[in-house]
C-alpha positions as CSV (number, residue, x, y, z in Angstrom):
1,M,-82.8,158.5,58.9
2,Q,-80.0,158.5,56.3
3,T,-81.0,158.2,52.7
4,I,-79.0,157.6,49.6
5,Q,-79.5,161.3,48.7
6,S,-78.0,162.5,51.9
7,L,-74.8,160.3,51.9
8,P,-71.8,162.7,51.7
9,V,-69.8,162.9,48.5
10,E,-66.5,164.8,48.6
11,N,-64.7,166.6,45.8
12,V,-67.4,166.4,43.2
13,V,-68.8,169.5,41.5
14,S,-71.9,169.8,39.3
15,I,-72.0,172.2,36.4
16,A,-75.0,172.9,34.2
17,L,-74.6,171.8,30.7
18,E,-75.3,174.2,27.8
19,T,-77.4,173.4,24.8
20,V,-76.3,173.3,21.2
21,Q,-78.5,176.1,20.0
22,F,-76.6,179.4,19.6
23,G,-79.2,181.7,18.1
24,A,-79.8,183.1,14.7
25,K,-76.3,184.4,14.1
26,S,-74.6,181.0,14.6
27,R,-73.6,179.0,11.6
28,N,-72.9,175.3,10.8
29,C,-74.2,174.0,14.1
30,T,-73.6,170.3,13.0
31,V,-72.5,169.1,16.4
32,T,-75.0,167.1,18.5
33,Y,-74.7,165.2,21.8
34,D,-77.0,163.4,24.2
35,Q,-77.4,165.2,27.5
36,V,-77.3,162.3,30.0
37,L,-77.8,164.2,33.2
38,P,-79.0,167.8,33.7
39,E,-75.5,168.6,34.9
40,F,-71.9,167.4,34.1
41,L,-70.3,166.0,37.2
42,I,-66.7,166.9,37.7
43,G,-64.5,165.0,40.3
44,T,-60.8,165.2,40.9
45,E,-60.2,163.1,37.9
46,N,-61.2,166.1,35.8
47,Q,-59.6,168.9,37.8
48,L,-58.2,170.7,34.8
49,L,-61.7,171.1,33.4
50,L,-63.0,172.5,36.6
51,D,-60.1,175.1,36.6
52,A,-60.9,176.1,33.0
53,L,-64.6,176.8,34.0
54,E,-63.6,179.3,36.7
55,A,-64.5,182.8,35.8
56,E,-61.0,184.2,35.8
57,Q,-59.7,181.3,33.6
58,L,-62.7,181.4,31.3
59,S,-62.1,185.1,30.5
60,Q,-58.6,184.3,29.4
61,L,-59.4,181.2,27.4
62,A,-58.7,182.8,24.0
63,E,-55.1,183.5,25.2
64,V,-54.4,179.8,25.4
65,S,-56.3,178.9,22.2
66,P,-56.5,176.5,20.6
67,V,-57.9,174.4,23.4
68,V,-57.8,170.6,22.9
69,I,-60.3,168.6,24.9
70,Y,-59.4,165.0,24.6
71,G,-60.5,161.6,26.1
72,P,-62.2,158.3,25.3
73,N,-65.5,158.1,23.5
74,G,-68.4,158.7,25.8
75,V,-66.8,160.9,28.5
76,G,-68.7,164.0,27.4
77,K,-66.1,165.9,25.4
78,T,-68.6,167.5,23.1
79,A,-71.0,168.6,25.8
80,V,-68.1,170.1,27.8
81,A,-66.8,171.9,24.7
82,I,-70.2,173.4,23.9
83,T,-70.5,174.6,27.5
84,L,-67.0,176.2,27.4
85,V,-67.9,178.0,24.1
86,R,-71.2,179.2,25.4
87,R,-69.8,180.5,28.6
88,W,-66.9,182.2,26.9
89,M,-69.3,183.8,24.4
90,R,-71.3,185.4,27.2
91,V,-68.1,186.7,28.8
92,V,-66.9,188.4,25.6
93,D,-70.5,189.2,24.4
94,T,-70.4,187.6,21.0
95,T,-72.7,185.4,19.0
96,K,-70.4,184.7,16.0
97,T,-69.6,181.1,16.2
98,I,-69.3,177.9,14.2
99,Q,-69.6,174.3,15.5
100,I,-68.6,171.6,13.1
101,A,-67.4,168.0,13.1
102,A,-63.9,167.6,11.7
103,V,-65.2,165.2,9.0
104,D,-67.8,167.8,7.9
105,F,-65.1,170.5,7.8
106,A,-63.1,168.2,5.4
107,R,-66.2,167.5,3.4
108,Q,-67.2,171.2,3.0
109,F,-63.6,172.0,2.1
110,A,-63.6,169.4,-0.7
111,T,-67.0,170.7,-2.0
112,A,-65.6,174.3,-2.0
113,I,-62.6,173.3,-4.0
114,A,-64.8,171.3,-6.5
115,S,-67.2,174.2,-6.9
116,D,-64.4,176.9,-7.0
117,D,-65.9,178.6,-3.9
118,M,-63.0,178.8,-1.6
119,N,-63.4,182.5,-0.9
120,R,-66.8,182.0,0.6
121,F,-65.6,178.9,2.5
122,R,-62.8,180.8,4.1
123,E,-64.9,183.8,4.9
124,N,-67.3,181.5,6.6
125,F,-64.7,179.9,8.9
126,R,-62.2,182.7,9.4
127,T,-64.5,185.6,10.5
128,V,-66.1,184.0,13.6
129,D,-65.1,184.6,17.2
130,T,-65.4,181.0,18.2
131,L,-64.8,177.8,16.3
132,L,-65.5,174.4,17.7
133,V,-64.2,171.4,15.7
134,D,-65.5,168.2,17.1
135,S,-63.9,164.7,16.7
136,L,-60.5,165.7,15.2
137,E,-60.0,162.0,14.3
138,G,-62.5,162.5,11.6
139,I,-59.9,164.4,9.6
140,V,-57.2,161.8,9.8
141,G,-55.5,161.2,6.5
142,K,-57.2,164.2,4.9
143,F,-54.0,166.2,4.5
144,A,-55.3,169.1,2.3
145,A,-58.1,169.7,4.7
146,Q,-55.7,169.6,7.6
147,D,-53.6,172.3,5.9
148,E,-56.7,174.4,5.5
149,L,-57.7,173.9,9.2
150,L,-54.1,174.9,10.2
151,N,-54.3,178.1,8.3
152,T,-57.8,178.8,9.8
153,L,-56.4,178.3,13.3
154,D,-53.6,180.8,12.5
155,T,-56.1,183.4,11.2
156,L,-58.4,183.1,14.2
157,R,-55.4,183.3,16.5
158,E,-54.3,186.6,15.0
159,L,-57.9,187.9,15.4
160,G,-58.1,186.9,19.1
161,G,-60.7,184.2,18.5
162,L,-61.2,181.0,20.5
163,V,-60.8,177.6,18.9
164,I,-61.8,174.5,20.8
165,V,-61.1,171.0,19.3
166,T,-62.2,167.7,20.7
167,S,-60.3,164.5,20.1
168,V,-60.1,160.9,21.3
169,D,-56.4,161.6,22.1
170,L,-53.7,164.3,21.9
171,P,-53.2,165.3,18.2
172,Q,-49.6,164.1,18.2
173,N,-50.8,160.6,19.1
174,L,-53.2,160.3,16.2
175,R,-51.7,158.6,13.2
176,G,-52.6,160.4,10.0
177,I,-52.5,163.9,11.6
178,K,-49.7,166.1,10.0
179,K,-47.0,167.2,12.4
180,A,-47.6,170.9,11.6
181,L,-51.3,170.7,12.7
182,A,-50.5,168.6,15.7
183,S,-47.8,171.1,16.7
184,R,-50.1,174.1,16.4
185,L,-52.9,172.4,18.4
186,T,-50.5,171.4,21.2
187,H,-49.2,175.0,21.6
188,G,-52.5,175.8,23.3
189,A,-54.1,174.3,26.3
190,S,-54.9,170.6,26.5
191,I,-57.6,169.4,28.9
192,P,-58.0,165.7,29.4
193,I,-61.5,164.3,30.2
194,A,-61.5,161.0,32.0
195,F,-64.3,158.6,32.9
196,P,-66.0,159.3,36.2
197,A,-64.1,158.1,39.3
198,A,-65.7,156.4,42.3
199,N,-66.9,159.6,44.0
200,T,-68.3,161.0,40.8
201,C,-70.2,157.7,40.1
202,Q,-71.6,157.9,43.7
203,M,-72.9,161.4,43.0
204,A,-74.4,160.2,39.7
205,V,-76.2,157.4,41.5
206,Q,-77.5,159.9,44.1
207,Q,-79.0,162.0,41.3
208,L,-80.6,159.0,39.7
209,A,-81.9,157.9,43.1
210,R,-83.6,161.3,43.5
211,E,-85.2,160.8,40.1
212,A,-86.4,157.4,41.2
213,G,-87.7,158.7,44.5
214,R,-89.8,161.2,42.7
215,R,-91.5,158.3,41.0
216,S,-92.0,156.6,44.3
217,L,-89.5,153.8,43.6
218,K,-88.1,152.7,47.0
219,I,-84.9,150.8,47.2
220,P,-82.9,150.3,50.4
221,V,-79.8,152.5,50.8
222,K,-77.6,149.4,51.0
223,A,-78.8,148.3,47.5
224,Y,-77.8,151.7,46.1
225,E,-74.4,151.5,47.8
226,T,-73.8,148.0,46.4
227,F,-74.8,149.2,42.9
228,T,-72.4,152.1,43.1
229,A,-69.6,149.9,44.4
230,K,-70.1,147.5,41.5
231,I,-70.1,150.0,38.7
232,P,-67.3,148.9,36.3
233,K,-64.3,151.2,35.9
234,N,-64.0,153.3,32.8
235,V,-67.7,153.6,31.9
236,S,-69.5,156.7,30.8
237,M,-72.4,158.4,32.5
238,A,-74.7,157.0,29.8
239,T,-73.7,153.5,30.7
240,I,-74.2,154.2,34.5
241,R,-77.6,155.6,33.7
242,G,-78.5,152.6,31.5
243,L,-77.4,150.1,34.2
244,F,-79.3,152.0,36.9
245,H,-82.5,152.0,34.8
246,E,-82.1,148.2,34.2
247,F,-81.7,147.7,37.9
248,M,-84.8,149.8,38.7
249,Q,-86.8,148.1,35.9
250,A,-85.9,144.7,37.3
251,N,-87.1,145.7,40.7
252,L,-90.3,147.0,39.3
253,I,-91.0,143.8,37.5
254,E,-90.0,141.5,40.3
255,P,-89.6,143.4,43.6
256,V,-87.2,141.8,46.2
257,K,-89.4,140.7,49.0
258,A,-88.4,141.2,52.6
259,K,-87.8,137.9,54.3
260,K,-88.6,137.5,58.0
261,T,-86.5,135.5,60.5
262,S,-88.0,134.1,63.7
263,T,-86.1,135.1,66.9
264,E,-86.8,134.8,70.6
265,S,-88.2,138.3,70.6
266,G,-90.4,137.7,67.6
267,E,-90.0,138.0,63.8
268,T,-87.5,140.4,62.3
269,L,-86.6,141.4,58.7
270,D,-83.7,139.4,57.3
271,D,-81.5,142.3,56.1
272,E,-78.7,140.0,55.0
273,A,-81.0,138.0,52.8
274,M,-82.3,141.2,51.3
275,D,-78.8,142.5,50.6
276,A,-77.8,139.2,49.0
277,A,-80.9,139.3,46.7
278,Y,-80.0,142.8,45.5
279,D,-76.4,141.9,45.2
280,A,-77.3,138.9,42.9
281,R,-79.6,141.1,40.8
282,I,-76.9,143.6,40.2
283,D,-74.4,140.9,39.3
284,Q,-76.8,139.5,36.8
285,I,-77.3,142.9,35.1
286,L,-73.5,143.4,34.9
287,E,-72.9,139.9,33.5
288,T,-75.5,140.5,30.8
289,R,-73.9,143.8,29.9
290,D,-70.5,142.1,29.7
291,Q,-71.8,139.6,27.2
292,Q,-73.5,142.2,25.1
293,I,-70.5,144.5,24.8
294,K,-67.9,141.9,23.9
295,P,-66.9,142.3,20.2
296,S,-66.8,139.4,17.9
297,I,-63.5,138.1,16.4
298,A,-64.7,139.3,13.0
299,A,-65.2,142.8,14.4
300,V,-61.7,142.9,15.9
301,A,-60.3,141.7,12.6
302,R,-62.1,144.5,10.7
303,A,-60.9,147.1,13.2
304,V,-57.3,145.9,12.9
305,A,-57.5,145.8,9.1
306,K,-58.9,149.4,9.0
307,Q,-56.4,150.9,11.4
308,S,-53.3,149.1,10.1
309,G,-54.2,149.5,6.4
310,V,-53.9,145.7,5.9
311,P,-56.6,144.0,3.7
312,L,-58.8,141.8,5.7
313,V,-58.3,138.8,3.4
314,E,-54.5,139.0,3.9
315,L,-54.9,139.5,7.7
316,R,-56.8,136.1,7.7
317,G,-54.5,134.5,5.2
318,Q,-51.3,132.5,5.4
319,S,-48.7,135.1,4.4
320,R,-45.8,135.5,6.8
321,K,-44.8,139.0,5.7
322,S,-43.7,141.0,8.7
323,H,-46.3,143.7,8.6
324,L,-49.0,141.1,8.2
325,V,-47.7,139.0,11.1
326,R,-47.5,142.1,13.3
327,A,-51.1,143.1,12.6
328,R,-52.4,139.5,12.8
329,S,-50.7,138.9,16.1
330,L,-52.2,142.2,17.5
331,A,-55.6,141.1,16.4
332,A,-55.1,137.7,18.2
333,L,-54.1,139.6,21.4
334,V,-57.2,141.9,21.3
335,C,-59.5,138.9,20.6
336,R,-58.1,137.0,23.5
337,R,-58.5,140.0,25.9
338,K,-61.8,141.4,24.7
339,C,-63.8,138.6,22.9
340,G,-63.8,135.9,25.5
341,K,-63.0,133.3,22.9
342,S,-60.6,130.3,23.1
343,L,-57.3,130.2,21.4
344,A,-58.6,127.5,19.1
345,K,-61.5,129.7,17.9
346,I,-59.2,132.6,17.3
347,G,-56.7,130.5,15.4
348,E,-59.5,129.0,13.3
349,Y,-60.6,132.5,12.2
350,F,-57.1,133.6,11.3
351,G,-56.2,131.0,8.7
352,G,-56.8,127.8,10.6
353,R,-53.8,128.2,13.0
354,D,-53.5,125.9,16.0
355,H,-53.8,127.2,19.5
356,T,-50.0,127.0,20.3
357,T,-49.2,129.3,17.3
358,V,-51.8,131.8,18.5
359,L,-50.5,131.7,22.1
360,H,-46.9,132.3,20.9
361,A,-48.1,135.3,18.8
362,I,-50.0,136.8,21.7
363,R,-47.1,136.4,24.1
364,K,-44.6,137.9,21.6
365,T,-47.0,140.9,21.0
366,E,-47.4,141.4,24.7
367,Q,-43.7,141.8,25.0
368,Q,-43.4,144.1,22.0
369,L,-46.1,146.4,23.4
370,F,-43.7,147.4,26.3
371,S,-41.1,148.9,23.9
372,D,-42.9,149.5,20.5
373,Q,-44.7,152.8,20.7
374,S,-46.2,152.6,17.2
375,L,-47.7,149.2,18.1
376,R,-49.2,150.5,21.3
377,R,-50.7,153.4,19.3
378,L,-52.2,150.9,16.8
379,Q,-53.6,148.9,19.7
380,D,-55.2,152.1,21.2
381,E,-56.7,153.0,17.8
382,V,-58.2,149.5,17.4
383,L,-59.7,149.6,20.9
384,R,-61.2,153.0,20.2
385,E,-62.7,151.7,17.0
386,L,-64.3,148.9,19.0
387,N,-65.3,151.3,21.8
388,C,-63.2,149.2,24.3
389,V,-61.0,150.3,27.1
390,N,-57.5,149.0,27.4
């Protein structure tokens, strides 16, 4: 009998995740993450990561430092970075490390300047063997701190240390990151981390199914297959786990009952009816999720205002200044695509404009996005702020 756990999954590798605790000699361990599964699943969508974890490549990791691990929020960049650091430390037999979020690096730098304690600050960061800087976007616009980080990278490079940086995008694509720092970071290795592809999602569901099986929760294989096939694209492992638990919880509260159909040879189970019932249940869970994750028009406006530097009151106002029209039109486009609201509702929020004006602005912005790189970058930053996927 074939079970969900025995269904073949090709080209997916499971690696054990490391924990954040480094021992007594580590310092500034301010990075945390949620370990969704005991392992990190790597499919062909993340082949470069798998290559980096091979023993031969791992031993040479410092030679391609700094290593930039980049990808959307929720893909597991921090967990992967910690694992790389831990494994490299065992290879070179060291415990001298610092893990810190970029925003905390900038904050500690500012404190050191204010307290005239830069010597101790630099000794702290420039005498380690490994430095993990998490969420580079947290240092955007903090140019003095960026210069300090750049000098720290140069020092550690000369000492043969390993620096790993995580970011939502390549450094050169982040507005507010100085060219010198972006250039230095891109001289090393860059490892993109993508959301799990179909095969990887299938493996994740199998792991979750095994967990459910240990709790004696029995669901037909076809239901698991349907669940896997309906997992939305570009979702994190945390989202997959959450959807799976909702599915299992729904079946615990109200199990799908097997229906029988009368035939000439007697009564048989109506498999099609069972499949349809599970299918409808999964659709309902996904529909509920879609409604919950849609941002409001106000949330989009705040994100656009923040990322474009335009005051919210002016974004919603009547001014026709070019930079305001540009930001307002992008906000309307994002609202139309991500909020599920009518043109009339969007226009009402942005200064009481009618639906034809909003539609014209959206269509114009759609055309501009094909050729305007800075506008595309602004859109990406807004979507990241909203935790949406383009």
